[in-house]
KOLDRENBA-296348 format. One record per residue: x, y negated, z negated of N, C-alpha, C in turn. Coordinates in steps of 0.05 Angstrom, whole numbers, padded with zeros to 5 digits, always signed. Layout:
REM KOLDRENBA-296348
XYZXYZXYZ
...
END
This chain:
REM KOLDRENBA-296348
+00530-02060-01956+00543-02039-01964+00569-02058-01954
+00589-02062-01979+00608-02082-01973+00634-02058-01968
+00657-02066-01949+00677-02049-01946+00695-02050-01967
+00707-02028-01982+00728-02027-01988+00749-02043-01986
+00765-02049-02001+00794-02060-01999+00813-02039-01988
+00822-02050-01962+00844-02031-01963+00867-02025-01972
+00882-02005-01979+00898-02000-02000+00927-02015-01985
+00945-02026-02004+00972-02036-02001+00984-02016-01983
+01000-02010-01971+01019-01990-01960+01043-01991-01984
+01052-01967-01989+01078-01969-02009+01100-01980-01997
+01114-01994-02005+01136-02005-01992+01161-01985-01993
+01178-01980-01975+01186-01955-01968+01219-01977-01982
+01234-01954-01995+01257-01960-02003+01281-01959-01979
+01292-01989-01989+01319-01992-01968+01339-01974-01963
+01350-01969-01935+01366-01945-01936+01394-01952-01956
+01399-01977-01960+01422-01979-01976+01419-01974-02005
+01391-01968-02017+01391-01963-02044+01385-01932-02043
+01378-01917-02020+01376-01889-02022+01396-01876-02039
+01396-01853-02047+01417-01835-02058+01431-01825-02032
+01460-01822-02032+01470-01814-02016+01468-01784-02010
+01455-01767-02017+01445-01744-02021+01435-01738-01997
+01415-01759-01989+01389-01755-01967+01405-01758-01940
+01427-01766-01936+01444-01772-01909+01455-01757-01906
+01455-01741-01883+01481-01714-01870+01500-01735-01868
+01506-01754-01852+01532-01767-01849+01546-01767-01877
+01529-01780-01896+01545-01773-01927+01562-01754-01929
+01544-01732-01929+01553-01699-01936+01576-01695-01914
+01576-01703-01898+01594-01696-01878+01625-01711-01884
+01626-01728-01888+01648-01744-01897+01659-01738-01918
+01640-01732-01942+01655-01721-01970+01659-01692-01960
+01651-01673-01945+01669-01651-01938+01685-01655-01926
+01692-01672-01909+01712-01687-01890+01741-01684-01912
+01734-01711-01926+01751-01713-01945+01763-01691-01963
+01749-01682-01978+01748-01661-01997+01770-01644-01985
+01756-01628-01962+01766-01604-01945+01790-01608-01936
+01794-01638-01933+01827-01641-01917+01846-01650-01947
+01842-01658-01962+01860-01660-01983+01860-01632-02005
+01843-01608-01996+01852-01585-02007+01872-01576-01992
+01867-01572-01971+01885-01559-01950+01912-01567-01952
+01913-01595-01959+01938-01610-01959+01950-01597-01988
+01937-01600-02010+01943-01581-02030+01951-01559-02035
+01943-01543-02025+01943-01513-02025+01969-01506-02003
+01975-01523-01982+01993-01515-01963+02017-01523-01976
+02023-01550-01992+02045-01555-02009+02056-01539-02024
+02033-01529-02040+02041-01507-02063+02050-01483-02039
+02041-01474-02023+02054-01449-02010+02080-01452-02000
+02083-01478-01987+02105-01484-01983+02130-01480-01999
+02125-01499-02023+02145-01506-02044+02155-01477-02060
+02133-01455-02059+02140-01433-02076+02159-01421-02052
+02151-01417-02024+02169-01405-02004+02202-01418-02005
+02203-01439-02009+02231-01457-02001+02244-01478-02021
+02231-01477-02043+02244-01492-02066+02262-01473-02078
+02264-01448-02085+02277-01435-02094+02298-01422-02076
+02312-01408-02090+02337-01392-02071+02323-01374-02051
+02299-01362-02058+02288-01343-02045+02254-01346-02054
+02236-01341-02039+02209-01342-02041+02195-01323-02066
+02179-01345-02079+02169-01333-02102+02143-01326-02099
+02140-01293-02107+02119-01280-02104+02105-01278-02137
+02077-01284-02138+02070-01280-02166+02051-01257-02162
+02059-01242-02187+02038-01214-02187+02021-01230-02207
+01992-01228-02197+01973-01233-02211+01960-01215-02233
+01967-01182-02230+01956-01171-02250+01974-01180-02275
+02004-01184-02266+02018-01177-02293+02017-01209-02308
+02012-01234-02287+02005-01251-02298+01980-01259-02321
+01957-01246-02311+01938-01235-02328+01941-01229-02349
+01953-01205-02353+01960-01187-02373+01980-01200-02389
+01997-01218-02384+02015-01231-02404+01999-01252-02422
+02010-01251-02442+02005-01270-02463+02024-01300-02462
+01999-01315-02448+02013-01342-02443+02020-01358-02470
+02021-01351-02490+02033-01363-02512+02054-01357-02522
+02062-01327-02511+02089-01315-02513+02094-01301-02487
+02098-01309-02464+02105-01295-02434+02123-01282-02432
+02118-01255-02424+02145-01241-02423+02153-01235-02390
+02127-01250-02367+02129-01253-02344+02137-01275-02334
+02162-01271-02320+02168-01304-02309+02179-01298-02278
+02164-01301-02260+02163-01298-02229+02182-01312-02218
+02185-01338-02230+02209-01359-02219+02239-01355-02229
+02253-01348-02217+02279-01348-02224+02293-01381-02226
+02313-01380-02251+02331-01405-02249+02343-01414-02222
+02334-01441-02215+02344-01447-02186+02344-01482-02200
+02361-01497-02180+02367-01518-02176+02343-01536-02165
+02339-01567-02180+02321-01576-02166+02324-01590-02147
+02305-01597-02126+02317-01614-02099+02308-01638-02099
+02324-01659-02096+02323-01696-02104+02311-01696-02082
+02282-01708-02086+02269-01727-02064+02276-01753-02065
+02267-01765-02089+02281-01792-02094+02292-01801-02120
+02322-01801-02114+02342-01800-02143+02326-01816-02156
+02326-01800-02188+02325-01808-02213+02295-01813-02216
+02282-01809-02194+02246-01812-02187+02229-01789-02183
+02240-01775-02170+02218-01749-02161+02240-01728-02150
+02238-01706-02161+02252-01683-02157+02229-01662-02155
+02240-01635-02142+02214-01612-02129+02232-01594-02150
+02216-01575-02172+02224-01556-02188+02201-01542-02188
+02199-01514-02185+02175-01491-02189+02175-01485-02214
+02146-01488-02227+02139-01476-02253+02110-01464-02245
+02104-01442-02263+02077-01437-02258+02064-01446-02293
+02040-01457-02286+02023-01472-02307+01999-01452-02313
+02006-01446-02339+01981-01433-02352+01954-01443-02369
+01963-01466-02360+01948-01484-02382+01924-01502-02362
+01920-01529-02368+01896-01545-02356+01925-01563-02345
+01909-01586-02335+01929-01610-02321+01958-01616-02349
+01980-01613-02328+02001-01617-02346+02011-01596-02370
+01999-01574-02360+02005-01549-02383+01990-01555-02406
+01973-01569-02408+01957-01576-02430+01934-01550-02439
+01932-01535-02461+01925-01516-02470+01932-01484-02459
+01949-01478-02461+01959-01449-02452+01944-01431-02468
+01930-01407-02445+01924-01389-02456+01888-01391-02452
+01882-01415-02445+01849-01413-02439+01848-01419-02414
+01857-01403-02399+01856-01405-02366+01827-01408-02358
+01809-01382-02371+01784-01381-02366+01761-01403-02378
+01773-01416-02394+01755-01432-02404+01759-01458-02389
+01782-01462-02376+01794-01485-02358+01780-01481-02335
+01775-01455-02317+01766-01448-02296+01731-01453-02304
+01716-01443-02320+01691-01450-02323+01687-01480-02323
+01704-01497-02343+01703-01527-02351+01702-01541-02320
+01725-01533-02303+01723-01540-02278+01697-01540-02260
+01690-01509-02262+01663-01502-02240+01642-01520-02245
+01636-01525-02282+01617-01544-02287+01625-01577-02285
+01650-01581-02281+01660-01611-02277+01649-01611-02246
+01654-01596-02221+01654-01600-02193+01629-01602-02194
+01607-01583-02205+01574-01586-02201+01571-01613-02212
+01580-01624-02227+01567-01649-02241+01576-01673-02225
+01601-01670-02206+01608-01691-02190+01594-01684-02159
+01582-01663-02156+01566-01667-02132+01536-01675-02137
+01528-01674-02160+01509-01683-02169+01506-01710-02171
+01528-01728-02179+01533-01753-02181+01530-01766-02155
+01549-01752-02140+01546-01760-02107+01525-01755-02100
+01504-01737-02102+01480-01736-02087+01458-01750-02100
+01454-01756-02126+01433-01767-02134+01442-01799-02148
+01466-01800-02150+01476-01825-02177+01487-01848-02154
+01494-01838-02126+01512-01861-02121+01491-01865-02094
+01493-01885-02077+01482-01903-02052+01505-01897-02025
+01485-01898-02004+01502-01890-01983+01527-01908-01980
+01526-01934-01988+01548-01948-01985+01562-01956-02010
+01561-01935-02030+01584-01938-02049+01607-01920-02043
+01621-01928-02029+01648-01914-02013+01670-01911-02035
+01675-01925-02051+01695-01922-02076+01688-01891-02093
+01655-01897-02095+01652-01875-02110+01656-01848-02096
+01645-01846-02073+01647-01822-02052+01676-01813-02050
+01697-01825-02053+01719-01824-02046+01730-01812-02076
+01722-01828-02098+01728-01804-02121+01717-01780-02119
+01693-01777-02117+01683-01748-02118+01696-01731-02102
+01705-01742-02080+01716-01723-02057+01749-01714-02069
+01758-01733-02078+01784-01731-02094+01783-01713-02117
+01763-01711-02136+01756-01700-02152+01753-01668-02146
+01735-01667-02124+01729-01636-02114+01754-01627-02103
+01770-01638-02089+01796-01633-02075+01811-01618-02095
+01819-01637-02121+01842-01626-02140+01822-01603-02157
+01806-01610-02163+01790-01585-02184+01790-01560-02170
+01782-01556-02143+01784-01534-02126+01810-01524-02121
+01831-01543-02115+01851-01535-02114+01868-01517-02134
+01869-01526-02161+01874-01512-02181+01856-01491-02190
+01831-01492-02187+01818-01467-02189+01820-01445-02172
+01825-01452-02146+01834-01426-02128+01861-01414-02138
+01879-01431-02156+01903-01419-02165+01897-01405-02191
+01884-01411-02205+01873-01399-02228+01859-01368-02221
+01846-01369-02200+01836-01350-02189+01849-01321-02173
+01864-01335-02156+01884-01325-02143+01907-01311-02152
+01925-01330-02173+01948-01322-02187+01949-01318-02221
+01929-01322-02227+01923-01326-02257+01944-01349-02275
+01943-01368-02254+01965-01395-02260+01965-01421-02243
+01972-01435-02247+01975-01462-02226+02005-01462-02224
+02004-01464-02194+02031-01467-02185+02040-01499-02186
+02053-01504-02195+02071-01534-02201+02099-01542-02187
+02101-01566-02175+02132-01569-02165+02141-01593-02166
+02120-01612-02173+02128-01647-02171+02138-01651-02198
+02167-01667-02202+02174-01670-02229+02182-01706-02225
+02166-01723-02237+02173-01752-02238+02193-01758-02257
+02211-01776-02256+02224-01785-02274+02241-01768-02286
+02257-01745-02272+02268-01719-02284+02290-01724-02296
+02307-01751-02294+02329-01757-02309+02318-01765-02340
+02298-01767-02347+02290-01775-02369+02272-01770-02383
+02261-01774-02408+02244-01756-02426+02216-01775-02422
+02209-01791-02411+02188-01806-02409+02165-01792-02393
+02169-01772-02370+02152-01754-02366+02159-01731-02358
+02156-01713-02383+02176-01685-02379+02153-01667-02364
+02134-01670-02353+02114-01651-02345+02119-01648-02312
+02115-01623-02308+02112-01615-02276+02081-01608-02267
+02075-01624-02238+02046-01623-02237+02055-01615-02205
+02030-01625-02192+02021-01613-02166+02006-01637-02155
+01998-01632-02126+01982-01653-02111+01957-01657-02122
+01949-01627-02133+01918-01627-02142+01915-01641-02166
+01935-01645-02183+01931-01655-02208+01934-01691-02196
+01952-01695-02178+01948-01733-02177+01927-01731-02163
+01910-01724-02147+01889-01733-02139+01867-01729-02150
+01865-01712-02175+01842-01708-02191+01844-01736-02207
+01857-01741-02221+01868-01761-02230+01863-01786-02217
+01870-01793-02191+01860-01818-02183+01833-01811-02176
+01823-01795-02166+01790-01794-02168+01781-01803-02188
+01786-01798-02218+01769-01799-02242+01776-01835-02241
+01804-01842-02236+01807-01869-02237+01789-01882-02221
+01785-01875-02198+01770-01887-02175+01735-01889-02187
+01724-01872-02199+01706-01869-02210+01697-01889-02231
+01718-01888-02253+01714-01910-02269+01715-01935-02259
+01731-01946-02240+01730-01971-02221+01700-01975-02217
+01698-01953-02203+01668-01963-02191+01646-01971-02212
+01641-01954-02233+01619-01959-02255+01629-01976-02270
+01648-01993-02270+01662-02012-02289+01647-02039-02265
+01649-02034-02240+01645-02062-02217+01613-02056-02219
+01604-02030-02219+01563-02030-02221+01554-02041-02242
+01576-02034-02268+01562-02050-02291+01567-02078-02294
+01583-02093-02284+01589-02119-02280+01570-02135-02266
+01561-02120-02246+01542-02129-02225+01518-02126-02233
+01505-02104-02250+01479-02106-02259+01480-02130-02285
+01501-02132-02300+01504-02145-02322+01494-02178-02309
+01508-02185-02289+01507-02207-02268+01478-02212-02258
+01468-02189-02246+01448-02195-02238+01418-02205-02255
+01427-02193-02283+01405-02192-02304+01409-02230-02311
+01434-02229-02312+01436-02258-02324+01420-02279-02307
+01427-02275-02275+01411-02290-02258+01376-02294-02258
+01372-02270-02263+01343-02258-02273+01334-02277-02296
+01350-02272-02316+01342-02290-02337+01344-02318-02335
+01364-02329-02319+01358-02359-02316+01342-02369-02301
+01329-02352-02283+01309-02361-02269+01284-02360-02281
+01275-02345-02304+01249-02344-02310+01244-02361-02338
END
């Protein structure tokens, strides 16, 4: 009777290549960054709508939702002077945005709310399954997207519109839009993810070239 050869133990996947979603520390870091930035966004909006105009602005959600965003009749913000933060570069001025980022698509608030929920779930799935523990640029990008998306989603649900107050280059026509911190960090997060995937594609291509040259 001959002994059967012992099966070779399966090689364990190195920790550096395991998905980030398997590590509690990665989740805690993501939640901490996203939660902190979300708090900054919501607090900044609250302070802006209390202090930038001559009197605090209170938004009636029911009237905002009942109004026609393409031909609005409800204007909760009275005319007010902008507050100059950086001359010719940054002013503070209140507006209510009934569309998406920079006022795109007014009248489709629920479409944008649903799209935001799907995008946030996709971002979490990307973090949990498609990034590794050490891909910190991607993790930061996902955290920024979560914070920005949740900040504006909260506004759409709580107020029926998004509260904006930042106006860049106010004395020119180069940037006519008024936005908020959530918009800014959302776009930065998308940019970080684009940089991450570009670098990852280059690294993969470089490894493929090295493998081809050694065969």
